[in-house]
LOTI-443092 format. One record per residue (C-alpha): x, y, z; residue in three letters; residue number from 1. Coordinates in steps of 0.02 Angstrom, whole numbers, always signed. Example, Ala and Ser with C-alpha at 12.3 -4.5 7.8 and 13.67 -1.06 7.14 Angstrom:
# LOTI-443092
<x = +615&y = -225&z = +390&resn = ALA&resi = 1>;
<x = +684&y = -53&z = +357&resn = SER&resi = 2>;
# end
This chain:
# LOTI-443092
<x = +2988&y = +581&z = -1396&resn = MET&resi = 1>;
<x = +2906&y = +726&z = -1307&resn = THR&resi = 2>;
<x = +2863&y = +807&z = -1472&resn = SER&resi = 3>;
<x = +2783&y = +646&z = -1536&resn = THR&resi = 4>;
<x = +2680&y = +626&z = -1377&resn = THR&resi = 5>;
<x = +2622&y = +806&z = -1383&resn = THR&resi = 6>;
<x = +2574&y = +787&z = -1565&resn = GLN&resi = 7>;
<x = +2478&y = +626&z = -1529&resn = HIS&resi = 8>;
<x = +2386&y = +709&z = -1386&resn = THR&resi = 9>;
<x = +2340&y = +856&z = -1494&resn = GLY&resi = 10>;
<x = +2275&y = +742&z = -1632&resn = VAL&resi = 11>;
<x = +2170&y = +642&z = -1507&resn = SER&resi = 12>;
<x = +2095&y = +802&z = -1437&resn = ALA&resi = 13>;
<x = +2056&y = +863&z = -1612&resn = ALA&resi = 14>;
<x = +1971&y = +698&z = -1656&resn = VAL&resi = 15>;
<x = +1865&y = +705&z = -1498&resn = ARG&resi = 16>;
<x = +1817&y = +884&z = -1535&resn = ALA&resi = 17>;
<x = +1766&y = +837&z = -1712&resn = ALA&resi = 18>;
<x = +1655&y = +693&z = -1654&resn = GLU&resi = 19>;
<x = +1471&y = +744&z = -1648&resn = PRO&resi = 20>;
<x = +1397&y = +745&z = -1474&resn = GLY&resi = 21>;
<x = +1243&y = +648&z = -1429&resn = ALA&resi = 22>;
<x = +1087&y = +741&z = -1483&resn = ARG&resi = 23>;
<x = +956&y = +765&z = -1349&resn = PHE&resi = 24>;
<x = +825&y = +671&z = -1448&resn = ARG&resi = 25>;
<x = +945&y = +523&z = -1454&resn = ASP&resi = 26>;
<x = +960&y = +532&z = -1265&resn = LEU&resi = 27>;
<x = +770&y = +536&z = -1251&resn = LEU&resi = 28>;
<x = +757&y = +382&z = -1360&resn = ALA&resi = 29>;
<x = +888&y = +292&z = -1255&resn = ALA&resi = 30>;
<x = +801&y = +336&z = -1093&resn = GLU&resi = 31>;
<x = +634&y = +280&z = -1165&resn = TRP&resi = 32>;
<x = +708&y = +110&z = -1205&resn = ILE&resi = 33>;
<x = +790&y = +95&z = -1034&resn = LYS&resi = 34>;
<x = +629&y = +143&z = -946&resn = LEU&resi = 35>;
<x = +526&y = +8&z = -1030&resn = TRP&resi = 36>;
<x = +663&y = -121&z = -1012&resn = SER&resi = 37>;
<x = +626&y = -128&z = -826&resn = LEU&resi = 38>;
<x = +540&y = -295&z = -805&resn = ARG&resi = 39>;
<x = +417&y = -245&z = -672&resn = SER&resi = 40>;
<x = +368&y = -76&z = -745&resn = LEU&resi = 41>;
<x = +217&y = -133&z = -845&resn = SER&resi = 42>;
<x = +152&y = -232&z = -699&resn = TRP&resi = 43>;
<x = +178&y = -86&z = -581&resn = ALA&resi = 44>;
<x = +84&y = +33&z = -695&resn = PHE&resi = 45>;
<x = -60&y = -87&z = -724&resn = GLY&resi = 46>;
<x = -78&y = -148&z = -545&resn = ALA&resi = 47>;
<x = -61&y = +29&z = -475&resn = GLY&resi = 48>;
<x = -195&y = +97&z = -592&resn = ALA&resi = 49>;
<x = -316&y = -44&z = -552&resn = LEU&resi = 50>;
<x = -293&y = -24&z = -363&resn = VAL&resi = 51>;
<x = -314&y = +165&z = -369&resn = ILE&resi = 52>;
<x = -470&y = +159&z = -476&resn = ILE&resi = 53>;
<x = -541&y = +14&z = -376&resn = ALA&resi = 54>;
<x = -523&y = +109&z = -211&resn = ILE&resi = 55>;
<x = -616&y = +259&z = -282&resn = ASN&resi = 56>;
<x = -750&y = +155&z = -365&resn = VAL&resi = 57>;
<x = -777&y = +58&z = -204&resn = SER&resi = 58>;
<x = -811&y = +221&z = -111&resn = ALA&resi = 59>;
<x = -935&y = +277&z = -245&resn = ALA&resi = 60>;
<x = -1024&y = +108&z = -243&resn = VAL&resi = 61>;
<x = -1038&y = +114&z = -54&resn = ALA&resi = 62>;
<x = -1118&y = +286&z = -57&resn = ASP&resi = 63>;
<x = -1234&y = +236&z = -200&resn = TYR&resi = 64>;
<x = -1291&y = +85&z = -99&resn = THR&resi = 65>;
<x = -1309&y = +178&z = +66&resn = ASN&resi = 66>;
<x = -1389&y = +335&z = -4&resn = TRP&resi = 67>;
<x = -1568&y = +288&z = +48&resn = PRO&resi = 68>;
<x = -1510&y = +274&z = +230&resn = THR&resi = 69>;
<x = -1422&y = +443&z = +237&resn = TYR&resi = 70>;
<x = -1505&y = +581&z = +337&resn = ASP&resi = 71>;
<x = -1537&y = +757&z = +274&resn = GLU&resi = 72>;
<x = -1376&y = +823&z = +349&resn = GLY&resi = 73>;
<x = -1267&y = +704&z = +250&resn = ILE&resi = 74>;
<x = -1369&y = +729&z = +91&resn = ARG&resi = 75>;
<x = -1349&y = +918&z = +105&resn = ALA&resi = 76>;
<x = -1159&y = +900&z = +110&resn = LEU&resi = 77>;
<x = -1142&y = +762&z = -17&resn = PHE&resi = 78>;
<x = -1140&y = +875&z = -170&resn = VAL&resi = 79>;
<x = -1005&y = +929&z = -199&resn = PRO&resi = 80>;
<x = -900&y = +880&z = -47&resn = ILE&resi = 81>;
<x = -928&y = +693&z = -32&resn = TRP&resi = 82>;
<x = -950&y = +666&z = -217&resn = ALA&resi = 83>;
<x = -777&y = +737&z = -249&resn = MET&resi = 84>;
<x = -703&y = +636&z = -106&resn = ARG&resi = 85>;
<x = -769&y = +478&z = -190&resn = ASP&resi = 86>;
<x = -682&y = +527&z = -351&resn = ALA&resi = 87>;
<x = -513&y = +549&z = -266&resn = PHE&resi = 88>;
<x = -502&y = +464&z = -97&resn = THR&resi = 89>;
<x = -357&y = +483&z = +25&resn = ILE&resi = 90>;
<x = -320&y = +297&z = +11&resn = GLY&resi = 91>;
<x = -306&y = +306&z = -178&resn = ALA&resi = 92>;
<x = -196&y = +461&z = -162&resn = CYS&resi = 93>;
<x = -75&y = +370&z = -48&resn = MET&resi = 94>;
<x = -64&y = +222&z = -168&resn = VAL&resi = 95>;
<x = -32&y = +341&z = -313&resn = LEU&resi = 96>;
<x = +105&y = +431&z = -217&resn = ILE&resi = 97>;
<x = +192&y = +271&z = -167&resn = LEU&resi = 98>;
<x = +178&y = +187&z = -337&resn = ALA&resi = 99>;
<x = +237&y = +333&z = -444&resn = THR&resi = 100>;
<x = +373&y = +384&z = -321&resn = GLY&resi = 101>;
<x = +441&y = +207&z = -316&resn = SER&resi = 102>;
<x = +444&y = +194&z = -506&resn = ILE&resi = 103>;
<x = +534&y = +361&z = -518&resn = GLY&resi = 104>;
<x = +663&y = +308&z = -390&resn = ALA&resi = 105>;
<x = +695&y = +141&z = -473&resn = LEU&resi = 106>;
<x = +731&y = +222&z = -641&resn = THR&resi = 107>;
<x = +885&y = +299&z = -560&resn = VAL&resi = 108>;
<x = +932&y = +175&z = -424&resn = VAL&resi = 109>;
<x = +913&y = +29&z = -543&resn = GLY&resi = 110>;
<x = +1051&y = +96&z = -655&resn = GLU&resi = 111>;
<x = +1169&y = +122&z = -509&resn = TYR&resi = 112>;
<x = +1137&y = -51&z = -435&resn = SER&resi = 113>;
<x = +1162&y = -138&z = -603&resn = SER&resi = 114>;
<x = +1315&y = -34&z = -649&resn = GLY&resi = 115>;
<x = +1232&y = +22&z = -810&resn = GLN&resi = 116>;
<x = +1257&y = +203&z = -759&resn = ILE&resi = 117>;
<x = +1445&y = +184&z = -792&resn = ARG&resi = 118>;
<x = +1410&y = +131&z = -971&resn = THR&resi = 119>;
<x = +1288&y = +274&z = -993&resn = THR&resi = 120>;
<x = +1409&y = +408&z = -933&resn = PHE&resi = 121>;
<x = +1553&y = +330&z = -1030&resn = ALA&resi = 122>;
<x = +1452&y = +347&z = -1189&resn = ALA&resi = 123>;
<x = +1382&y = +519&z = -1142&resn = VAL&resi = 124>;
<x = +1497&y = +614&z = -1022&resn = PRO&resi = 125>;
<x = +1373&y = +759&z = -1015&resn = ALA&resi = 126>;
<x = +1286&y = +699&z = -856&resn = ARG&resi = 127>;
<x = +1166&y = +845&z = -847&resn = ARG&resi = 128>;
<x = +1098&y = +803&z = -1019&resn = SER&resi = 129>;
<x = +1073&y = +622&z = -969&resn = VAL&resi = 130>;
<x = +979&y = +670&z = -811&resn = VAL&resi = 131>;
<x = +874&y = +797&z = -906&resn = ALA&resi = 132>;
<x = +827&y = +666&z = -1036&resn = ALA&resi = 133>;
<x = +784&y = +538&z = -903&resn = LYS&resi = 134>;
<x = +674&y = +662&z = -810&resn = MET&resi = 135>;
<x = +589&y = +719&z = -970&resn = ALA&resi = 136>;
<x = +543&y = +540&z = -1017&resn = VAL&resi = 137>;
<x = +481&y = +496&z = -843&resn = VAL&resi = 138>;
<x = +382&y = +659&z = -832&resn = THR&resi = 139>;
<x = +296&y = +627&z = -999&resn = GLY&resi = 140>;
<x = +253&y = +447&z = -959&resn = VAL&resi = 141>;
<x = +190&y = +490&z = -785&resn = MET&resi = 142>;
<x = +87&y = +636&z = -849&resn = LEU&resi = 143>;
<x = -6&y = +519&z = -967&resn = VAL&resi = 144>;
<x = -23&y = +390&z = -829&resn = TYR&resi = 145>;
<x = -90&y = +516&z = -703&resn = GLY&resi = 146>;
<x = -212&y = +588&z = -830&resn = THR&resi = 147>;
<x = -281&y = +416&z = -873&resn = VAL&resi = 148>;
<x = -298&y = +363&z = -690&resn = VAL&resi = 149>;
<x = -373&y = +528&z = -630&resn = ALA&resi = 150>;
<x = -489&y = +546&z = -779&resn = GLY&resi = 151>;
<x = -550&y = +367&z = -766&resn = THR&resi = 152>;
<x = -577&y = +379&z = -579&resn = SER&resi = 153>;
<x = -678&y = +538&z = -595&resn = PHE&resi = 154>;
<x = -780&y = +477&z = -743&resn = GLY&resi = 155>;
<x = -825&y = +307&z = -670&resn = VAL&resi = 156>;
<x = -863&y = +367&z = -493&resn = THR&resi = 157>;
<x = -972&y = +510&z = -550&resn = GLN&resi = 158>;
<x = -1064&y = +397&z = -672&resn = ALA&resi = 159>;
<x = -1104&y = +282&z = -526&resn = ILE&resi = 160>;
<x = -1162&y = +425&z = -416&resn = LEU&resi = 161>;
<x = -1266&y = +498&z = -557&resn = SER&resi = 162>;
<x = -1379&y = +347&z = -537&resn = GLY&resi = 163>;
<x = -1438&y = +434&z = -378&resn = ARG&resi = 164>;
<x = -1431&y = +608&z = -455&resn = GLY&resi = 165>;
<x = -1280&y = +657&z = -349&resn = ILE&resi = 166>;
<x = -1138&y = +650&z = -476&resn = GLY&resi = 167>;
<x = -1032&y = +800&z = -522&resn = LEU&resi = 168>;
<x = -1003&y = +864&z = -700&resn = PRO&resi = 169>;
<x = -829&y = +914&z = -755&resn = LEU&resi = 170>;
<x = -881&y = +1096&z = -772&resn = ASP&resi = 171>;
<x = -936&y = +1109&z = -590&resn = TYR&resi = 172>;
<x = -833&y = +1246&z = -503&resn = PRO&resi = 173>;
<x = -669&y = +1173&z = -440&resn = GLY&resi = 174>;
<x = -689&y = +1001&z = -521&resn = VAL&resi = 175>;
<x = -568&y = +1029&z = -665&resn = LEU&resi = 176>;
<x = -438&y = +1092&z = -540&resn = ARG&resi = 177>;
<x = -460&y = +934&z = -437&resn = ALA&resi = 178>;
<x = -441&y = +819&z = -587&resn = VAL&resi = 179>;
<x = -287&y = +916&z = -646&resn = THR&resi = 180>;
<x = -206&y = +911&z = -474&resn = ALA&resi = 181>;
<x = -235&y = +723&z = -461&resn = SER&resi = 182>;
<x = -161&y = +694&z = -634&resn = ALA&resi = 183>;
<x = -8&y = +802&z = -596&resn = LEU&resi = 184>;
<x = +24&y = +710&z = -433&resn = LEU&resi = 185>;
<x = +96&y = +564&z = -531&resn = ALA&resi = 186>;
<x = +240&y = +655&z = -619&resn = PRO&resi = 187>;
<x = +269&y = +762&z = -464&resn = LEU&resi = 188>;
<x = +299&y = +610&z = -353&resn = CYS&resi = 189>;
<x = +399&y = +519&z = -486&resn = ALA&resi = 190>;
<x = +520&y = +665&z = -500&resn = LEU&resi = 191>;
<x = +538&y = +674&z = -311&resn = ILE&resi = 192>;
<x = +578&y = +489&z = -311&resn = GLY&resi = 193>;
<x = +709&y = +516&z = -447&resn = MET&resi = 194>;
<x = +790&y = +657&z = -350&resn = GLY&resi = 195>;
<x = +801&y = +553&z = -191&resn = LEU&resi = 196>;
<x = +863&y = +404&z = -292&resn = GLY&resi = 197>;
<x = +1004&y = +506&z = -368&resn = ALA&resi = 198>;
<x = +1052&y = +573&z = -197&resn = LEU&resi = 199>;
<x = +1042&y = +411&z = -95&resn = ILE&resi = 200>;
<x = +1075&y = +279&z = -231&resn = ARG&resi = 201>;
<x = +1008&y = +137&z = -124&resn = HIS&resi = 202>;
<x = +837&y = +60&z = -157&resn = THR&resi = 203>;
<x = +777&y = +25&z = +19&resn = ALA&resi = 204>;
<x = +844&y = +187&z = +93&resn = ALA&resi = 205>;
<x = +770&y = +289&z = -49&resn = THR&resi = 206>;
<x = +597&y = +212&z = -30&resn = LEU&resi = 207>;
<x = +599&y = +231&z = +159&resn = VAL&resi = 208>;
<x = +650&y = +414&z = +145&resn = THR&resi = 209>;
<x = +519&y = +446&z = +11&resn = PHE&resi = 210>;
<x = +382&y = +363&z = +114&resn = THR&resi = 211>;
<x = +433&y = +457&z = +271&resn = GLY&resi = 212>;
<x = +430&y = +628&z = +188&resn = ILE&resi = 213>;
<x = +276&y = +613&z = +78&resn = LEU&resi = 214>;
<x = +164&y = +492&z = +173&resn = LEU&resi = 215>;
<x = +212&y = +492&z = +357&resn = LEU&resi = 216>;
<x = +268&y = +671&z = +392&resn = LEU&resi = 217>;
<x = +94&y = +745&z = +360&resn = PRO&resi = 218>;
<x = +27&y = +641&z = +505&resn = PHE&resi = 219>;
<x = +154&y = +718&z = +623&resn = LEU&resi = 220>;
<x = +105&y = +898&z = +585&resn = LEU&resi = 221>;
<x = -53&y = +999&z = +612&resn = ASN&resi = 222>;
<x = -124&y = +1167&z = +559&resn = ASP&resi = 223>;
<x = -150&y = +1236&z = +734&resn = ARG&resi = 224>;
<x = +17&y = +1327&z = +740&resn = HIS&resi = 225>;
<x = +92&y = +1443&z = +611&resn = ARG&resi = 226>;
<x = +256&y = +1353&z = +577&resn = TRP&resi = 227>;
<x = +189&y = +1176&z = +580&resn = SER&resi = 228>;
<x = +46&y = +1226&z = +466&resn = SER&resi = 229>;
<x = +167&y = +1310&z = +346&resn = ALA&resi = 230>;
<x = +270&y = +1150&z = +333&resn = VAL&resi = 231>;
<x = +113&y = +1044&z = +320&resn = LEU&resi = 232>;
<x = +37&y = +1147&z = +179&resn = HIS&resi = 233>;
<x = +202&y = +1141&z = +83&resn = ALA&resi = 234>;
<x = +202&y = +950&z = +75&resn = LEU&resi = 235>;
<x = +140&y = +871&z = -88&resn = PRO&resi = 236>;
<x = +2&y = +768&z = -8&resn = ARG&resi = 237>;
<x = -68&y = +916&z = +89&resn = SER&resi = 238>;
<x = -59&y = +1025&z = -67&resn = ALA&resi = 239>;
<x = -155&y = +892&z = -162&resn = TRP&resi = 240>;
<x = -288&y = +882&z = -25&resn = GLU&resi = 241>;
<x = -317&y = +1070&z = -37&resn = ARG&resi = 242>;
<x = -326&y = +1070&z = -227&resn = LEU&resi = 243>;
<x = -454&y = +931&z = -236&resn = VAL&resi = 244>;
<x = -567&y = +1004&z = -103&resn = GLN&resi = 245>;
<x = -726&y = +1077&z = -175&resn = VAL&resi = 246>;
<x = -854&y = +1168&z = -69&resn = GLY&resi = 247>;
<x = -770&y = +1138&z = +100&resn = ASP&resi = 248>;
<x = -776&y = +1274&z = +234&resn = PRO&resi = 249>;
<x = -591&y = +1321&z = +243&resn = PHE&resi = 250>;
<x = -616&y = +1473&z = +352&resn = GLY&resi = 251>;
<x = -629&y = +1371&z = +512&resn = SER&resi = 252>;
<x = -444&y = +1325&z = +512&resn = ALA&resi = 253>;
<x = -329&y = +1450&z = +601&resn = PRO&resi = 254>;
<x = -200&y = +1442&z = +460&resn = TYR&resi = 255>;
<x = -289&y = +1372&z = +307&resn = PRO&resi = 256>;
<x = -198&y = +1321&z = +150&resn = ALA&resi = 257>;
<x = -226&y = +1422&z = -8&resn = THR&resi = 258>;
<x = -250&y = +1371&z = -188&resn = ILE&resi = 259>;
<x = -104&y = +1478&z = -247&resn = SER&resi = 260>;
<x = +10&y = +1412&z = -111&resn = GLY&resi = 261>;
<x = -34&y = +1233&z = -155&resn = SER&resi = 262>;
<x = +7&y = +1261&z = -339&resn = TRP&resi = 263>;
<x = +173&y = +1338&z = -287&resn = ILE&resi = 264>;
<x = +211&y = +1182&z = -186&resn = ALA&resi = 265>;
<x = +167&y = +1077&z = -339&resn = TYR&resi = 266>;
<x = +295&y = +1175&z = -442&resn = ALA&resi = 267>;
<x = +431&y = +1188&z = -309&resn = ALA&resi = 268>;
<x = +449&y = +1003&z = -266&resn = TRP&resi = 269>;
<x = +489&y = +936&z = -440&resn = PRO&resi = 270>;
<x = +602&y = +1085&z = -475&resn = LEU&resi = 271>;
<x = +699&y = +1052&z = -314&resn = ALA&resi = 272>;
<x = +707&y = +867&z = -355&resn = ALA&resi = 273>;
<x = +780&y = +905&z = -527&resn = ALA&resi = 274>;
<x = +914&y = +1017&z = -451&resn = VAL&resi = 275>;
<x = +957&y = +884&z = -321&resn = VAL&resi = 276>;
<x = +970&y = +749&z = -455&resn = ALA&resi = 277>;
<x = +1084&y = +853&z = -566&resn = VAL&resi = 278>;
<x = +1199&y = +905&z = -423&resn = VAL&resi = 279>;
<x = +1206&y = +729&z = -350&resn = ALA&resi = 280>;
<x = +1246&y = +645&z = -515&resn = VAL&resi = 281>;
<x = +1382&y = +771&z = -555&resn = ARG&resi = 282>;
<x = +1470&y = +762&z = -386&resn = ARG&resi = 283>;
<x = +1453&y = +579&z = -339&resn = HIS&resi = 284>;
<x = +1581&y = +454&z = -398&resn = ASP&resi = 285>;
<x = +1513&y = +304&z = -492&resn = LEU&resi = 286>;
# end
């Protein structure tokens, strides 16, 4: 009996070893299908893009309308400072952060809440590969989304301002950096949302934590002290603000943010989120 059981176990192990594992491109295809199967995703993308672009366009229209009433001081600062602020306003930035972070979180939390994650890991026990595929798909989609939203916002707002001769071209110093930073903010926040979703695995708690860290924490810090300014400059929203600033006098701040430091923050947050997601998915029970 023992010999038969041992033989059966050995045969089963050999069969499992002979079965081909899931190819990564198959995992990408599966994650692509799961992403677009979310009912509210298309609405979230469309509504978010319209709101973000509308906020920026509204600012440009207001300045176009009020331009004849501006004094010489405002007109002297408008190009490039105010023109760039119209292209990417703080309000639009906050909407982009919240929208993309929420979508990223829901791609993970949604599977846990529905129980679909058990089916996924039963079919593909290699959890790291599943997480990598999910993050690759979300990153690609959000990169396209961010590029479309940022590019459209810049193009439309500067076309409006050009009616007064105060629009910025794309080759103006610092403009391409600002457009790139705004586009990259979408995948960056989505990956942070995914990392928090994998760690917390509860929709409300994940969104509250995400909102607190990315949107509320910057208001509690200032750049008057070394340590608080270091934390402030390391946050995604603050890094974005520095990267989209063109022509501002940064030397007046006691501890000003730097372009290189802001790009490092842009790279560090999604990398940390990916590590958190992989570790959380591997260690947590389903």
